[in-house]
N, C-alpha and C positions, 0 to 999 in steps of 0.2 A: 504494500500500500504506500502511496506517496503521501508524505506529511509535509505541510508547509507551516512555517512559523513567521509571525509578523510582529513588528514594533518591539516592545520590551521582552516579549516571549522569545523572539529571535535573539535579542541581545544577551539574554541570560543563558540560552542554550549554546549560542555561538555559531549556529548554522541557519541557513534560510530554508533548506529543503533536504529531505532524505527519503529513501525507499526502505521500508521495513517489512519483513515477514513477521506477521503477528502470531502470537500463540493462540491456540484455539479458544482459550478462555476469554480472550478479549473480544467482546461482542457489542459493546456500546461505546459511545463517546466517553463516558465516565470511566469505563474499563480501560480505554486507551490512555486517558490522562493519567490514571493511576499507574499503568504499566510504564509509561514514559518517565514518570517521576522516579522510577527505580533505576534509570539508566545512567546515573551519574550526578555529580554535584550541580551542574548547570540545569539539568532537567528537574532535579529536586527543587531547586530555587524557583524555576519557572512555574512549576505545578504545586508549590507549597500551599496555595489557597485555591483549589480548583473552582470554587464558586465564582471567582472573578475572571477566569479565563473563558472566553467564548470560543465556539467552534462552528465550522461549516463543513457539510458533507457535499462534495461535488458542487461547491460554490453556493450552497443554500444553508442559511443559518440552521443550526441543529441544537436541540436541548441535550443535556448530559445523558438522559435516558434513551436517546435515539439510537436505534440499532445501526451498526456499521453496514450490515447487509452487503450489497454488491457495490458499495461506494468505491471509487477508484482513488479519491483524494480527500484528505482531511486537512483543514487549515485551523490553526489555533492563533488567537489574537486577543488583545485586551478589550475591555468594553470601550465603546466609542461614544463620543459626545458630538453633538452638532452645534452649529453656531451661525 
């Protein structure tokens, strides 16, 4: 699965994108965030408070309980504000 990181999520992890083979147990956006948080210090820092990290599946906003299903791409980013 292709994973994209934006803004401070990318800065904390240190990369913009990566391809990952996910374990079978990773089935939802929340599962993925938890899994990524175990991959090292930068990931742990980025996902230390998963409630504030937003996600999109194939460029559509997704809730933490959304199943990954057949998605080809997941993006993680901070909450956005408009102005």
